[in-house]
C-alpha positions in Angstrom: 265.5 -110.6 108.6 265.3 -106.9 107.7 267.2 -104.6 110.0 265.8 -101.2 110.5 268.3 -98.3 110.2 268.5 -95.8 113.0 270.1 -93.3 110.6 268.0 -90.1 110.0 266.3 -89.9 106.7 267.7 -87.5 104.2 265.7 -84.2 103.9 265.0 -83.1 100.3 265.3 -79.4 100.9 264.6 -78.4 97.3 261.4 -80.5 97.1 260.2 -79.0 100.4 261.0 -75.5 99.2 259.1 -76.2 96.0 256.0 -77.1 98.0 256.3 -74.0 100.1 256.8 -71.8 97.0 253.7 -73.3 95.5 251.8 -72.3 98.6 253.1 -68.8 98.4 252.2 -68.4 94.7 248.6 -69.5 95.3 248.0 -67.3 98.4 246.9 -64.1 96.7 244.7 -65.6 93.9 241.4 -65.4 95.7 242.0 -61.8 96.7 242.1 -60.8 93.0 238.6 -62.2 92.6 237.4 -60.1 95.6 238.7 -56.9 93.9 236.8 -57.9 90.8 233.6 -58.4 92.8 233.8 -55.0 94.4 235.1 -53.3 91.4 238.0 -51.4 93.0 241.7 -51.4 93.8 243.2 -52.3 97.1 244.9 -48.9 97.4 241.6 -47.0 97.0 239.6 -49.1 99.6 241.0 -47.4 102.7 240.0 -43.9 101.3 236.4 -45.1 101.2 236.2 -45.4 105.0 234.9 -42.5 107.1 237.7 -40.5 108.6 237.0 -41.5 112.3 237.2 -45.1 111.3 240.5 -44.6 109.5 242.0 -42.7 112.4 241.0 -45.5 114.9 242.0 -48.5 112.7 245.3 -49.2 114.5 243.8 -49.0 118.0 240.9 -51.1 116.9 243.4 -53.6 115.5 245.4 -53.8 118.7 242.2 -54.4 120.6 241.0 -57.1 118.2 244.4 -58.9 118.2 244.5 -58.8 122.0 241.0 -60.3 122.3 241.8 -62.8 119.5 245.0 -64.0 121.2 243.2 -64.7 124.5 240.2 -66.3 122.8 242.0 -68.4 120.3 244.4 -69.9 122.8 241.8 -70.5 125.5 239.4 -72.3 123.2 242.0 -74.8 122.0 241.2 -77.3 124.8 237.4 -77.0 124.0 237.2 -76.7 120.2 239.6 -78.8 118.0 241.2 -77.4 114.9 238.9 -77.7 111.9 239.4 -78.7 108.3 240.4 -76.0 105.9 237.1 -76.0 104.0 235.1 -75.7 107.2 237.1 -72.7 108.4 236.6 -71.0 105.1 232.9 -71.7 105.1 232.4 -70.4 108.7 234.5 -67.3 107.9 232.5 -66.6 104.7 229.3 -66.8 106.7 230.6 -64.4 109.3 231.7 -62.0 106.6 228.3 -62.1 104.9 226.6 -61.3 108.3 229.1 -58.5 108.9 228.7 -57.0 105.5 224.9 -57.3 105.5 224.5 -54.3 107.8 227.3 -52.2 106.3 230.1 -50.7 108.3 228.6 -51.0 111.8 228.1 -54.7 111.7 231.4 -55.1 109.8 233.2 -53.4 112.7 231.4 -55.6 115.3 232.3 -58.7 113.3 236.0 -57.8 113.1 237.3 -59.2 116.4 235.4 -62.5 115.8 236.9 -63.0 112.4 240.4 -62.0 113.7 240.0 -64.8 116.3 239.0 -67.3 113.7 242.0 -66.3 111.5 244.3 -66.7 114.5 242.9 -70.1 115.2 243.5 -71.1 111.6 247.1 -70.0 111.9 247.6 -71.8 115.2 246.1 -75.0 113.6 248.8 -74.8 110.8 251.5 -74.4 113.4 250.3 -77.6 115.1 250.1 -79.3 111.8 253.8 -78.6 111.3 254.6 -80.1 114.7 254.8 -76.9 116.9 253.1 -76.3 120.2 250.4 -73.6 119.9 250.7 -72.9 123.6 254.4 -72.2 123.5 255.2 -68.5 123.9 257.5 -68.3 120.9 255.0 -70.1 118.7 252.3 -67.7 119.8 254.6 -64.8 118.8 255.1 -66.5 115.4 251.3 -66.9 114.9 250.8 -63.2 115.4 253.8 -62.4 113.2 252.0 -64.1 110.3 249.5 -61.2 110.4 252.3 -58.8 109.3 252.2 -60.4 105.8 251.0 -58.0 103.1 247.4 -59.2 103.0 245.2 -60.9 100.3 244.3 -57.7 98.5 247.9 -56.4 98.3 249.3 -55.7 94.9 252.9 -55.6 96.1 254.3 -59.0 95.3 257.5 -58.4 97.2 255.9 -57.5 100.5 254.4 -61.0 101.1 257.7 -62.6 102.1 259.2 -59.7 104.0 257.5 -60.8 107.2 259.5 -64.0 107.1 262.8 -62.1 107.6 261.4 -59.4 109.9 262.0 -60.9 113.3 260.4 -59.0 116.2 263.1 -57.4 118.3 261.9 -57.0 121.8 263.5 -56.0 125.1 260.9 -58.0 126.9 259.1 -61.0 125.4 255.6 -59.6 126.0 252.7 -60.4 123.7 251.5 -56.8 123.8 254.9 -55.7 122.3 254.5 -58.2 119.5 250.9 -57.0 118.8 252.0 -53.4 118.8 254.7 -54.3 116.3 252.3 -56.1 113.9 249.3 -53.8 114.3 250.2 -51.0 111.8 250.6 -53.6 109.0 247.4 -55.5 109.9 245.4 -52.3 110.4 245.8 -51.5 106.7 244.8 -55.0 105.8 241.7 -55.0 108.0 240.8 -51.6 106.8 240.6 -53.0 103.3 238.3 -55.7 104.6 236.0 -53.2 106.3 235.8 -51.0 103.2 235.0 -54.0 101.0 232.2 -55.1 103.3 230.8 -51.6 103.4 230.3 -51.5 99.6 226.6 -50.5 99.0 224.3 -53.4 97.9 227.2 -55.8 97.6 227.9 -55.7 101.4 227.0 -59.3 102.2 228.4 -60.8 99.0 231.6 -58.7 99.4 231.8 -59.7 103.1 231.6 -63.4 102.4 234.1 -63.2 99.5 236.5 -61.1 101.5 236.5 -63.3 104.6 236.9 -66.4 102.4 239.9 -64.7 100.7 241.4 -63.7 104.1 241.1 -67.2 105.6 242.6 -68.8 102.5 245.5 -66.3 102.4 246.5 -66.4 106.0 246.3 -70.2 106.0 248.7 -70.3 103.1 251.0 -67.7 104.6 251.0 -69.8 107.9 252.1 -72.8 105.9 254.9 -70.8 104.3 256.0 -69.4 107.7 255.9 -72.6 109.7 256.9 -74.8 106.8 260.2 -72.9 106.6 260.7 -73.0 110.3 260.2 -76.8 110.3 262.5 -77.2 107.3 265.2 -75.2 109.0 265.0 -77.6 112.0 264.7 -80.8 110.0 267.5 -80.0 107.5 269.6 -78.0 110.0 269.8 -75.1 107.5 269.8 -71.5 108.7 266.3 -70.0 108.4 267.6 -66.9 106.7 269.2 -69.0 104.0 265.9 -70.8 103.3 264.0 -67.5 103.0 266.4 -66.2 100.4 266.3 -69.5 98.5 262.5 -69.3 98.6 262.6 -65.7 97.3 264.7 -66.9 94.3 262.2 -69.7 93.6 259.3 -67.3 93.4 261.2 -64.7 91.4 261.7 -62.0 94.0 264.7 -59.9 94.6 266.9 -60.5 97.6 266.0 -58.4 100.6 268.5 -55.4 100.9 
């Protein structure tokens, strides 16, 4: 008779880190294709937006994130998490609709897409065994938005968000949103500018939303994959972040 062992299974930390590193390396690939479609650079996109839109990007982002957090969490009991391909297809369709009418419709579509992206991130958290309704997990979901973004050309910035823990005197969601908003405002500004490209608006909108959904899904897997590995292997999270940076060829954070 075979006797089952109650001893915990050994965690292959290196193998898990290799999987996470693979996710990270694949995250920005679709964004490069978007830049090729619209024929521009990420840095130059923001400058193409009208001045009033640029000056209000951060406040619009705070509003969009606040709405998204309420909507994404409240719909979890009614709408189950979807497959990756379906999230990407829905997001691309919304981006096409938003881009078809230029900047006005792109602005109107922004909170809806932000909600979908947050639901995708929450779904990844659940996939890794975390409770999407838990306060600390909700904070982590928003924190994923402080990654560099799919159109970023700064390779080192993508992993900085893993080490930048949100320091708060009070654990309020508004404080987390305010901390993340400046970074996300730049990223969403690039999205708006891409969707506002004349003639290509609908195509660029679909491609941009597809890229954003793929990117934040991958970054969520990196974020929550590391958190789960730290728990499973009982290894400090900070140590895992630095080991991941070594695997993907990035310098240690100063």
